[in-house]
N, C-alpha and C positions, 0 to 999 in steps of 0.2 A: 132552449129546445126549440122554438118559434124560430129565432133568430138563426140558427143553424139551417133549418129546414129553408127557412128564406133566402138563406145564401146559396145553397144547393141549388134550388129551383132557378135564381139567376145566372149561377154557372152554367145549369145544363142549358136552359134557354140562347144564352150566348154562344154556347159551343153548336145547339143545333141549327143556328140562322149561318153556319158557315157553310151552305150548302151551295153547290153549283149556280149560278145566277143564269137562266134561259132567258131567251127573247129573239124577236124577229129583226131581221136585218132589213135594209132597203132592199127596193127591187134593182137588178144588174144583170149583165151579162155575165154567162160563163166563158174566160178568154182561154182558159188552159184546162185540159183532163187529163191527170196523171195516176197511172197506175205503177204503185211503187213494187218493187222488188219484195220476196220472201222475206219474212222478219222486220220490216218495216210498217208502216202505216199503210192501210189497204188503198183507198183512192184519196188523192188530194186535188181539189178543184181552186182554179185561181178565178174569183169573180169579181167585177168591179162595182162596188158596190160603196154608196156615199154613205152609209151609217151601219156599225155593227156594234150593239150593245155591249159586248164582253171586255173583259180586260186582258185578254190574250195580247200579246206584242204584235202577233202579224195579224193585220187587220183584213185582207185582201186573199188569204187562202184558208181552204177549210178542210177537214177532216172527214172521211167516211168510212166505218169501220162496216164491213160487209159481214156480217155474224148471223142475221134472222133474215126470215122472209119478208119482214118489212123493210130491212137495210138493201134486201135485194130490188123489192119496188122501188125505193128511194134512189137506188143507183139508176135503175132504168127511166126513171121519170127524169132526173137530173142528165142522164145521156141523150134522151131525146130533144130535150130542151138545148142542150149546148151543139147537137148536130142540126137543129131547125132554127138556130140562131135566137131563141126566145129569153126574155128575160126570167128571173128566178129572184123568188123573196125567200130567205132561209131561216128555219127555226135553228139557233145553235143554243150548246152548251159551253157554260165559261170553264170546263176543266183545263184545258189548255193542254190535252195529253202527250201531243207529240209534236216537237220543235214548235212550240208557243202558238199552237193553232186551235181555234176551237172546231167542236164536234159538231157535226149536222145532223140533227134528228129529224127534219120536217122541212118540206119546200111547197110553194106556190110556183106554178108556171103560166105566165099570160105572153 
């Protein structure tokens, strides 16, 4: 009985660790801001970053889904950074939901 319990706990632990990795990119400039047509991804940014901690195949393009007020603020922040030529550091998720690109969930501007 104890063996079965331990085995079950190990399996659950292994399955629960398969969560999307998240982390910060390096700083870089946004070189392209792209609004997709309906039915596609919302916004796609191309950013010259030296490091991207995700396992997504595309390393310099990032997705923003504008669904909440927080997403709208993030969109505004990144658009302002793009228009002013400022560098951004992106907090990204490793889910690679669209076209093998990571999703942006936070940002710094400098």
